[in-house]
PDB file of N, H, CA, C and O in Angstrom:
ATOM      1  N   MET A   1     -13.423 -13.053  18.876  1.00  0.00           N
ATOM      2  CA  MET A   1     -12.235 -13.608  19.088  1.00  0.00           C
ATOM      3  C   MET A   1     -12.350 -14.489  17.708  1.00  0.00           C
ATOM      4  O   MET A   1     -11.392 -14.474  16.935  1.00  0.00           O
ATOM      5  N   LYS A   2     -13.551 -15.274  17.394  1.00  0.00           N
ATOM      6  H   LYS A   2     -14.329 -15.286  18.022  1.00  0.00           H
ATOM      7  CA  LYS A   2     -13.305 -15.551  15.879  1.00  0.00           C
ATOM      8  C   LYS A   2     -13.625 -14.260  14.869  1.00  0.00           C
ATOM      9  O   LYS A   2     -13.950 -14.432  13.694  1.00  0.00           O
ATOM     10  N   ASN A   3     -13.514 -13.181  15.374  1.00  0.00           N
ATOM     11  H   ASN A   3     -13.250 -13.041  16.329  1.00  0.00           H
ATOM     12  CA  ASN A   3     -13.053 -12.692  14.462  1.00  0.00           C
ATOM     13  C   ASN A   3     -11.328 -11.787  13.809  1.00  0.00           C
ATOM     14  O   ASN A   3     -10.702 -11.459  12.801  1.00  0.00           O
ATOM     15  N   VAL A   4     -11.320 -11.780  15.369  1.00  0.00           N
ATOM     16  H   VAL A   4     -11.829 -12.046  16.188  1.00  0.00           H
ATOM     17  CA  VAL A   4      -9.891 -11.670  15.129  1.00  0.00           C
ATOM     18  C   VAL A   4      -9.245 -13.235  14.926  1.00  0.00           C
ATOM     19  O   VAL A   4      -8.256 -13.217  15.658  1.00  0.00           O
ATOM     20  N   LEU A   5      -9.300 -14.191  14.473  1.00  0.00           N
ATOM     21  H   LEU A   5     -10.103 -14.206  13.878  1.00  0.00           H
ATOM     22  CA  LEU A   5      -8.677 -15.094  14.371  1.00  0.00           C
ATOM     23  C   LEU A   5      -8.824 -15.395  12.705  1.00  0.00           C
ATOM     24  O   LEU A   5      -8.012 -15.977  11.985  1.00  0.00           O
ATOM     25  N   LEU A   6     -10.341 -14.710  12.278  1.00  0.00           N
ATOM     26  H   LEU A   6     -11.001 -14.238  12.863  1.00  0.00           H
ATOM     27  CA  LEU A   6     -10.582 -14.764  10.332  1.00  0.00           C
ATOM     28  C   LEU A   6      -9.320 -13.972   9.888  1.00  0.00           C
ATOM     29  O   LEU A   6      -8.409 -14.346   9.150  1.00  0.00           O
ATOM     30  N   PHE A   7      -9.508 -12.703  10.566  1.00  0.00           N
ATOM     31  H   PHE A   7     -10.249 -12.399  11.165  1.00  0.00           H
ATOM     32  CA  PHE A   7      -8.449 -11.538  10.936  1.00  0.00           C
ATOM     33  C   PHE A   7      -7.052 -11.679  10.587  1.00  0.00           C
ATOM     34  O   PHE A   7      -6.529 -11.304   9.537  1.00  0.00           O
ATOM     35  N   LEU A   8      -6.570 -12.181  11.443  1.00  0.00           N
ATOM     36  H   LEU A   8      -6.995 -12.485  12.296  1.00  0.00           H
ATOM     37  CA  LEU A   8      -5.247 -12.471  10.938  1.00  0.00           C
ATOM     38  C   LEU A   8      -4.922 -14.266   9.538  1.00  0.00           C
ATOM     39  O   LEU A   8      -4.195 -14.399   8.553  1.00  0.00           O
ATOM     40  N   LEU A   9      -5.790 -15.108  10.161  1.00  0.00           N
ATOM     41  H   LEU A   9      -6.380 -15.000  10.960  1.00  0.00           H
ATOM     42  CA  LEU A   9      -6.243 -15.892   8.772  1.00  0.00           C
ATOM     43  C   LEU A   9      -5.694 -15.194   7.253  1.00  0.00           C
ATOM     44  O   LEU A   9      -4.956 -15.616   6.362  1.00  0.00           O
ATOM     45  N   GLY A  10      -6.311 -14.158   7.421  1.00  0.00           N
ATOM     46  H   GLY A  10      -6.910 -13.815   8.145  1.00  0.00           H
ATOM     47  CA  GLY A  10      -6.694 -13.534   5.956  1.00  0.00           C
ATOM     48  C   GLY A  10      -4.982 -12.272   5.819  1.00  0.00           C
ATOM     49  O   GLY A  10      -4.646 -11.886   4.699  1.00  0.00           O
ATOM     50  N   VAL A  11      -4.282 -11.899   6.899  1.00  0.00           N
ATOM     51  H   VAL A  11      -4.555 -12.213   7.809  1.00  0.00           H
ATOM     52  CA  VAL A  11      -3.172 -11.164   6.445  1.00  0.00           C
ATOM     53  C   VAL A  11      -1.864 -12.532   6.313  1.00  0.00           C
ATOM     54  O   VAL A  11      -0.963 -12.443   5.479  1.00  0.00           O
ATOM     55  N   VAL A  12      -1.916 -13.063   6.740  1.00  0.00           N
ATOM     56  H   VAL A  12      -2.649 -13.136   7.418  1.00  0.00           H
ATOM     57  CA  VAL A  12      -1.182 -14.591   6.853  1.00  0.00           C
ATOM     58  C   VAL A  12      -1.469 -15.013   5.543  1.00  0.00           C
ATOM     59  O   VAL A  12      -0.436 -14.910   4.882  1.00  0.00           O
ATOM     60  N   GLY A  13      -2.203 -15.349   5.011  1.00  0.00           N
ATOM     61  H   GLY A  13      -3.043 -15.433   5.549  1.00  0.00           H
ATOM     62  CA  GLY A  13      -2.969 -15.555   3.884  1.00  0.00           C
ATOM     63  C   GLY A  13      -2.772 -14.965   2.549  1.00  0.00           C
ATOM     64  O   GLY A  13      -2.640 -15.561   1.479  1.00  0.00           O
ATOM     65  N   GLY A  14      -2.774 -13.429   2.832  1.00  0.00           N
ATOM     66  H   GLY A  14      -2.881 -12.945   3.701  1.00  0.00           H
ATOM     67  CA  GLY A  14      -2.166 -12.296   1.938  1.00  0.00           C
ATOM     68  C   GLY A  14      -0.382 -13.054   1.777  1.00  0.00           C
ATOM     69  O   GLY A  14       0.393 -13.571   0.972  1.00  0.00           O
ATOM     70  N   PHE A  15      -0.535 -12.629   3.207  1.00  0.00           N
ATOM     71  H   PHE A  15      -1.164 -12.209   3.861  1.00  0.00           H
ATOM     72  CA  PHE A  15       1.723 -12.389   3.221  1.00  0.00           C
ATOM     73  C   PHE A  15       2.205 -13.931   2.245  1.00  0.00           C
ATOM     74  O   PHE A  15       3.319 -14.052   1.737  1.00  0.00           O
ATOM     75  N   VAL A  16       0.932 -15.155   2.134  1.00  0.00           N
ATOM     76  H   VAL A  16       0.026 -15.057   2.547  1.00  0.00           H
ATOM     77  CA  VAL A  16       1.692 -16.092   1.201  1.00  0.00           C
ATOM     78  C   VAL A  16       1.398 -15.766  -0.106  1.00  0.00           C
ATOM     79  O   VAL A  16       2.132 -15.984  -1.070  1.00  0.00           O
ATOM     80  N   ALA A  17       0.239 -15.204  -0.125  1.00  0.00           N
ATOM     81  H   ALA A  17      -0.357 -15.027   0.658  1.00  0.00           H
ATOM     82  CA  ALA A  17      -0.189 -15.136  -2.035  1.00  0.00           C
ATOM     83  C   ALA A  17       0.785 -14.359  -2.595  1.00  0.00           C
ATOM     84  O   ALA A  17       1.325 -14.429  -3.699  1.00  0.00           O
ATOM     85  N   ALA A  18       1.024 -13.150  -1.119  1.00  0.00           N
ATOM     86  H   ALA A  18       0.585 -13.093  -0.222  1.00  0.00           H
ATOM     87  CA  ALA A  18       2.233 -12.369  -2.336  1.00  0.00           C
ATOM     88  C   ALA A  18       3.355 -12.746  -2.778  1.00  0.00           C
ATOM     89  O   ALA A  18       3.823 -12.471  -3.883  1.00  0.00           O
ATOM     90  N   HIS A  19       3.965 -13.558  -1.726  1.00  0.00           N
ATOM     91  H   HIS A  19       3.585 -13.782  -0.828  1.00  0.00           H
ATOM     92  CA  HIS A  19       5.140 -14.065  -1.599  1.00  0.00           C
ATOM     93  C   HIS A  19       5.370 -15.360  -2.878  1.00  0.00           C
ATOM     94  O   HIS A  19       6.482 -15.585  -3.356  1.00  0.00           O
ATOM     95  N   PHE A  20       4.404 -15.943  -3.198  1.00  0.00           N
ATOM     96  H   PHE A  20       3.500 -15.761  -2.810  1.00  0.00           H
ATOM     97  CA  PHE A  20       3.974 -16.667  -4.064  1.00  0.00           C
ATOM     98  C   PHE A  20       4.277 -15.824  -5.802  1.00  0.00           C
ATOM     99  O   PHE A  20       4.718 -16.319  -6.839  1.00  0.00           O
ATOM    100  N   MET A  21       3.956 -14.841  -5.588  1.00  0.00           N
ATOM    101  H   MET A  21       3.598 -14.439  -4.745  1.00  0.00           H
ATOM    102  CA  MET A  21       3.650 -14.059  -6.519  1.00  0.00           C
ATOM    103  C   MET A  21       4.870 -13.867  -7.295  1.00  0.00           C
ATOM    104  O   MET A  21       5.158 -14.085  -8.472  1.00  0.00           O
ATOM    105  N   THR A  22       5.787 -13.184  -5.848  1.00  0.00           N
ATOM    106  H   THR A  22       5.554 -13.007  -4.892  1.00  0.00           H
ATOM    107  CA  THR A  22       6.753 -12.612  -6.293  1.00  0.00           C
ATOM    108  C   THR A  22       7.751 -13.799  -7.173  1.00  0.00           C
ATOM    109  O   THR A  22       8.729 -13.554  -7.878  1.00  0.00           O
ATOM    110  N   LYS A  23       7.275 -14.831  -6.932  1.00  0.00           N
ATOM    111  H   LYS A  23       6.480 -15.030  -6.359  1.00  0.00           H
ATOM    112  CA  LYS A  23       8.523 -15.381  -7.508  1.00  0.00           C
ATOM    113  C   LYS A  23       7.985 -15.763  -9.274  1.00  0.00           C
ATOM    114  O   LYS A  23       8.884 -15.830 -10.112  1.00  0.00           O
ATOM    115  N   ASP A  24       6.571 -15.984  -9.710  1.00  0.00           N
ATOM    116  H   ASP A  24       5.841 -15.930  -9.029  1.00  0.00           H
ATOM    117  CA  ASP A  24       6.596 -15.781 -11.012  1.00  0.00           C
ATOM    118  C   ASP A  24       6.450 -14.531 -11.411  1.00  0.00           C
ATOM    119  O   ASP A  24       5.642 -13.798 -10.840  1.00  0.00           O
ATOM    120  N   PRO A  25       7.148 -14.133 -12.370  1.00  0.00           N
ATOM    121  CA  PRO A  25       7.474 -13.057 -13.443  1.00  0.00           C
ATOM    122  C   PRO A  25       6.440 -12.149 -13.907  1.00  0.00           C
ATOM    123  O   PRO A  25       6.797 -10.997 -14.153  1.00  0.00           O
ATOM    124  N   ARG A  26       4.898 -12.548 -14.113  1.00  0.00           N
ATOM    125  H   ARG A  26       4.608 -13.484 -13.913  1.00  0.00           H
ATOM    126  CA  ARG A  26       3.680 -11.655 -14.092  1.00  0.00           C
ATOM    127  C   ARG A  26       2.971 -10.644 -12.874  1.00  0.00           C
ATOM    128  O   ARG A  26       2.457  -9.525 -12.892  1.00  0.00           O
ATOM    129  N   GLY A  27       3.267 -11.787 -11.704  1.00  0.00           N
ATOM    130  H   GLY A  27       3.685 -12.695 -11.690  1.00  0.00           H
ATOM    131  CA  GLY A  27       3.289 -11.710 -10.822  1.00  0.00           C
ATOM    132  C   GLY A  27       3.966 -10.794 -10.079  1.00  0.00           C
ATOM    133  O   GLY A  27       3.570  -9.971  -9.253  1.00  0.00           O
ATOM    134  N   ASN A  28       4.847 -11.010 -10.419  1.00  0.00           N
ATOM    135  H   ASN A  28       5.169 -11.679 -11.090  1.00  0.00           H
ATOM    136  CA  ASN A  28       6.170  -9.903  -9.814  1.00  0.00           C
ATOM    137  C   ASN A  28       5.817  -8.505 -10.154  1.00  0.00           C
ATOM    138  O   ASN A  28       5.718  -7.677  -9.248  1.00  0.00           O
ATOM    139  N   GLU A  29       5.607  -8.159 -11.474  1.00  0.00           N
ATOM    140  H   GLU A  29       5.687  -8.832 -12.209  1.00  0.00           H
ATOM    141  CA  GLU A  29       5.170  -7.103 -12.434  1.00  0.00           C
ATOM    142  C   GLU A  29       3.924  -6.385 -12.137  1.00  0.00           C
ATOM    143  O   GLU A  29       3.697  -5.182 -12.263  1.00  0.00           O
ATOM    144  N   LEU A  30       2.890  -7.649 -11.581  1.00  0.00           N
ATOM    145  H   LEU A  30       3.074  -8.627 -11.479  1.00  0.00           H
ATOM    146  CA  LEU A  30       1.624  -7.183 -11.161  1.00  0.00           C
ATOM    147  C   LEU A  30       2.414  -6.459  -9.632  1.00  0.00           C
ATOM    148  O   LEU A  30       2.752  -5.276  -9.623  1.00  0.00           O
ATOM    149  N   LEU A  31       2.542  -7.025  -8.880  1.00  0.00           N
ATOM    150  H   LEU A  31       2.267  -7.987  -8.887  1.00  0.00           H
ATOM    151  CA  LEU A  31       3.076  -6.071  -7.010  1.00  0.00           C
ATOM    152  C   LEU A  31       4.159  -5.164  -7.543  1.00  0.00           C
ATOM    153  O   LEU A  31       4.251  -4.337  -6.635  1.00  0.00           O
ATOM    154  N   ALA A  32       5.013  -4.828  -8.447  1.00  0.00           N
ATOM    155  H   ALA A  32       4.938  -5.500  -9.184  1.00  0.00           H
ATOM    156  CA  ALA A  32       5.876  -3.841  -8.906  1.00  0.00           C
ATOM    157  C   ALA A  32       4.523  -2.136  -9.528  1.00  0.00           C
ATOM    158  O   ALA A  32       4.543  -0.970  -9.135  1.00  0.00           O
ATOM    159  N   SER A  33       3.623  -2.797 -10.520  1.00  0.00           N
ATOM    160  H   SER A  33       3.606  -3.744 -10.839  1.00  0.00           H
ATOM    161  CA  SER A  33       2.448  -2.015 -10.840  1.00  0.00           C
ATOM    162  C   SER A  33       2.328  -1.069  -9.495  1.00  0.00           C
ATOM    163  O   SER A  33       2.827   0.029  -9.248  1.00  0.00           O
ATOM    164  N   ILE A  34       1.337  -2.062  -8.605  1.00  0.00           N
ATOM    165  H   ILE A  34       0.932  -2.954  -8.805  1.00  0.00           H
ATOM    166  CA  ILE A  34       0.388  -1.802  -7.726  1.00  0.00           C
ATOM    167  C   ILE A  34       1.476  -0.831  -6.651  1.00  0.00           C
ATOM    168  O   ILE A  34       1.063   0.199  -6.118  1.00  0.00           O
ATOM    169  N   ASP A  35       2.649  -1.258  -6.485  1.00  0.00           N
ATOM    170  H   ASP A  35       2.985  -2.094  -6.918  1.00  0.00           H
ATOM    171  CA  ASP A  35       3.175  -0.654  -5.933  1.00  0.00           C
ATOM    172  C   ASP A  35       3.856   0.517  -6.135  1.00  0.00           C
ATOM    173  O   ASP A  35       4.268   1.300  -5.279  1.00  0.00           O
ATOM    174  N   ALA A  36       3.944   0.581  -7.302  1.00  0.00           N
ATOM    175  H   ALA A  36       3.609  -0.055  -7.997  1.00  0.00           H
ATOM    176  CA  ALA A  36       4.047   2.121  -8.531  1.00  0.00           C
ATOM    177  C   ALA A  36       2.991   3.168  -8.322  1.00  0.00           C
ATOM    178  O   ALA A  36       3.354   4.341  -8.400  1.00  0.00           O
ATOM    179  N   ARG A  37       1.686   2.891  -8.057  1.00  0.00           N
ATOM    180  H   ARG A  37       1.391   1.938  -7.994  1.00  0.00           H
ATOM    181  CA  ARG A  37       0.416   3.412  -8.572  1.00  0.00           C
ATOM    182  C   ARG A  37       0.524   3.993  -7.100  1.00  0.00           C
ATOM    183  O   ARG A  37       0.597   5.219  -7.023  1.00  0.00           O
ATOM    184  N   ILE A  38       0.547   3.086  -5.639  1.00  0.00           N
ATOM    185  H   ILE A  38       0.487   2.090  -5.701  1.00  0.00           H
ATOM    186  CA  ILE A  38       0.313   3.187  -4.146  1.00  0.00           C
ATOM    187  C   ILE A  38       1.389   4.159  -4.223  1.00  0.00           C
ATOM    188  O   ILE A  38       1.122   4.835  -3.230  1.00  0.00           O
ATOM    189  N   SER A  39       2.280   4.611  -4.661  1.00  0.00           N
ATOM    190  H   SER A  39       2.497   4.062  -5.468  1.00  0.00           H
ATOM    191  CA  SER A  39       3.730   5.379  -4.024  1.00  0.00           C
ATOM    192  C   SER A  39       3.530   6.878  -4.761  1.00  0.00           C
ATOM    193  O   SER A  39       3.890   7.978  -4.342  1.00  0.00           O
ATOM    194  N   ASP A  40       2.924   6.580  -5.838  1.00  0.00           N
ATOM    195  H   ASP A  40       2.632   5.686  -6.178  1.00  0.00           H
ATOM    196  CA  ASP A  40       1.942   7.730  -6.715  1.00  0.00           C
ATOM    197  C   ASP A  40       1.530   8.687  -5.669  1.00  0.00           C
ATOM    198  O   ASP A  40       2.070   9.716  -5.264  1.00  0.00           O
ATOM    199  N   PHE A  41       0.175   7.944  -5.255  1.00  0.00           N
ATOM    200  H   PHE A  41      -0.263   7.108  -5.584  1.00  0.00           H
ATOM    201  CA  PHE A  41      -1.036   8.231  -4.409  1.00  0.00           C
ATOM    202  C   PHE A  41      -0.226   8.421  -3.089  1.00  0.00           C
ATOM    203  O   PHE A  41      -0.933   9.094  -2.339  1.00  0.00           O
ATOM    204  N   THR A  42       0.717   8.175  -2.611  1.00  0.00           N
ATOM    205  H   THR A  42       1.291   7.628  -3.220  1.00  0.00           H
ATOM    206  CA  THR A  42       0.598   8.701  -1.212  1.00  0.00           C
ATOM    207  C   THR A  42       1.710   9.955  -1.659  1.00  0.00           C
ATOM    208  O   THR A  42       1.729  10.809  -0.772  1.00  0.00           O
ATOM    209  N   ASP A  43       2.285  10.157  -2.370  1.00  0.00           N
ATOM    210  H   ASP A  43       2.269   9.464  -3.090  1.00  0.00           H
ATOM    211  CA  ASP A  43       3.632  11.481  -2.710  1.00  0.00           C
ATOM    212  C   ASP A  43       2.664  12.043  -3.143  1.00  0.00           C
ATOM    213  O   ASP A  43       2.802  13.201  -2.749  1.00  0.00           O
ATOM    214  N   THR A  44       0.842  11.917  -4.277  1.00  0.00           N
ATOM    215  H   THR A  44       0.730  10.976  -4.597  1.00  0.00           H
ATOM    216  CA  THR A  44       0.184  12.940  -3.896  1.00  0.00           C
ATOM    217  C   THR A  44      -0.522  13.656  -2.760  1.00  0.00           C
ATOM    218  O   THR A  44      -0.770  14.824  -2.463  1.00  0.00           O
ATOM    219  N   LEU A  45      -0.722  12.543  -2.292  1.00  0.00           N
ATOM    220  H   LEU A  45      -0.520  11.594  -2.533  1.00  0.00           H
ATOM    221  CA  LEU A  45      -1.242  13.440  -0.907  1.00  0.00           C
ATOM    222  C   LEU A  45      -0.153  13.545   0.418  1.00  0.00           C
ATOM    223  O   LEU A  45      -0.560  13.333   1.560  1.00  0.00           O
ATOM    224  N   ALA A  46       1.111  13.857   0.166  1.00  0.00           N
ATOM    225  H   ALA A  46       1.441  14.030  -0.762  1.00  0.00           H
ATOM    226  CA  ALA A  46       2.106  14.296   0.810  1.00  0.00           C
ATOM    227  C   ALA A  46       2.318  15.556   0.214  1.00  0.00           C
ATOM    228  O   ALA A  46       2.143  16.577   0.879  1.00  0.00           O
ATOM    229  N   GLY A  47       2.603  15.591  -0.723  1.00  0.00           N
ATOM    230  H   GLY A  47       2.745  14.762  -1.264  1.00  0.00           H
ATOM    231  CA  GLY A  47       2.646  17.202  -1.726  1.00  0.00           C
ATOM    232  C   GLY A  47       1.236  18.155  -1.048  1.00  0.00           C
ATOM    233  O   GLY A  47       1.301  19.208  -0.415  1.00  0.00           O
ATOM    234  N   ALA A  48      -0.289  17.178  -1.530  1.00  0.00           N
ATOM    235  H   ALA A  48      -0.341  16.322  -2.044  1.00  0.00           H
ATOM    236  CA  ALA A  48      -0.874  18.631  -0.909  1.00  0.00           C
ATOM    237  C   ALA A  48      -1.654  18.695   0.350  1.00  0.00           C
ATOM    238  O   ALA A  48      -2.756  19.189   0.588  1.00  0.00           O
ATOM    239  N   TYR A  49      -0.453  17.813   1.398  1.00  0.00           N
ATOM    240  H   TYR A  49       0.442  17.412   1.205  1.00  0.00           H
ATOM    241  CA  TYR A  49      -0.565  18.064   3.168  1.00  0.00           C
ATOM    242  C   TYR A  49       0.634  19.169   3.056  1.00  0.00           C
ATOM    243  O   TYR A  49       0.410  20.157   3.755  1.00  0.00           O
ATOM    244  N   HIS A  50       1.670  19.205   2.436  1.00  0.00           N
ATOM    245  H   HIS A  50       1.852  18.402   1.868  1.00  0.00           H
ATOM    246  CA  HIS A  50       3.033  19.880   2.952  1.00  0.00           C
ATOM    247  C   HIS A  50       2.307  20.768   2.446  1.00  0.00           C
ATOM    248  O   HIS A  50       1.711  21.033   3.490  1.00  0.00           O
ATOM    249  N   ALA A  51       1.617  21.817   1.308  1.00  0.00           N
ATOM    250  H   ALA A  51       2.101  21.602   0.460  1.00  0.00           H
ATOM    251  CA  ALA A  51       1.332  22.683   0.424  1.00  0.00           C
ATOM    252  C   ALA A  51       0.499  23.727   1.390  1.00  0.00           C
ATOM    253  O   ALA A  51       0.632  24.909   1.705  1.00  0.00           O
ATOM    254  N   GLU A  52      -0.508  22.582   1.722  1.00  0.00           N
ATOM    255  H   GLU A  52      -0.616  21.621   1.467  1.00  0.00           H
ATOM    256  CA  GLU A  52      -1.386  23.251   2.930  1.00  0.00           C
ATOM    257  C   GLU A  52      -0.890  23.340   3.998  1.00  0.00           C
ATOM    258  O   GLU A  52      -1.286  24.402   4.478  1.00  0.00           O
ATOM    259  N   VAL A  53       0.104  22.574   5.033  1.00  0.00           N
ATOM    260  H   VAL A  53       0.425  21.711   4.643  1.00  0.00           H
ATOM    261  CA  VAL A  53       0.156  23.317   6.223  1.00  0.00           C
ATOM    262  C   VAL A  53       1.312  24.650   5.625  1.00  0.00           C
ATOM    263  O   VAL A  53       1.297  25.666   6.320  1.00  0.00           O
ATOM    264  N   ALA A  54       2.097  24.653   4.621  1.00  0.00           N
ATOM    265  H   ALA A  54       2.109  23.827   4.057  1.00  0.00           H
ATOM    266  CA  ALA A  54       2.749  26.171   3.977  1.00  0.00           C
ATOM    267  C   ALA A  54       1.719  27.512   3.866  1.00  0.00           C
ATOM    268  O   ALA A  54       2.065  28.635   4.234  1.00  0.00           O
ATOM    269  N   ARG A  55       0.780  27.286   3.459  1.00  0.00           N
ATOM    270  H   ARG A  55       0.499  26.374   3.161  1.00  0.00           H
ATOM    271  CA  ARG A  55      -0.363  27.646   3.225  1.00  0.00           C
ATOM    272  C   ARG A  55      -0.879  28.284   4.587  1.00  0.00           C
ATOM    273  O   ARG A  55      -0.889  29.513   4.638  1.00  0.00           O
ATOM    274  N   ASP A  56      -1.240  27.677   5.523  1.00  0.00           N
ATOM    275  H   ASP A  56      -1.232  26.678   5.482  1.00  0.00           H
ATOM    276  CA  ASP A  56      -1.334  27.869   7.288  1.00  0.00           C
ATOM    277  C   ASP A  56      -0.650  28.240   7.923  1.00  0.00           C
ATOM    278  O   ASP A  56      -1.011  28.914   8.887  1.00  0.00           O
ATOM    279  N   THR A  57       0.910  27.919   7.629  1.00  0.00           N
ATOM    280  H   THR A  57       1.204  27.371   6.845  1.00  0.00           H
ATOM    281  CA  THR A  57       1.426  28.608   7.919  1.00  0.00           C
ATOM    282  C   THR A  57       2.074  30.435   7.318  1.00  0.00           C
ATOM    283  O   THR A  57       3.067  30.993   7.785  1.00  0.00           O
ATOM    284  N   THR A  58       1.515  30.784   6.645  1.00  0.00           N
ATOM    285  H   THR A  58       0.708  30.331   6.265  1.00  0.00           H
ATOM    286  CA  THR A  58       1.511  32.283   5.837  1.00  0.00           C
ATOM    287  C   THR A  58       1.094  33.225   6.332  1.00  0.00           C
ATOM    288  O   THR A  58       1.508  34.374   6.492  1.00  0.00           O
ATOM    289  N   ASP A  59      -0.566  32.206   6.814  1.00  0.00           N
ATOM    290  H   ASP A  59      -0.902  31.273   6.685  1.00  0.00           H
ATOM    291  CA  ASP A  59      -1.620  33.444   7.144  1.00  0.00           C
ATOM    292  C   ASP A  59      -1.787  33.866   7.976  1.00  0.00           C
ATOM    293  O   ASP A  59      -2.609  34.779   8.052  1.00  0.00           O
TER     294      ASP A  59
END
């Protein structure tokens, strides 16, 4: 139960920190940069997955 409470406090703390970071222009740029990197990464994974599925269906 203690671990669940600590996890929830960490999640809430992260949301609060992100909220304050978006109010600062430098923090907003940092979060936008992180978001762009995550989007690039997930797009690459999705492309690789779709290529693999297409390759498997042609075999």
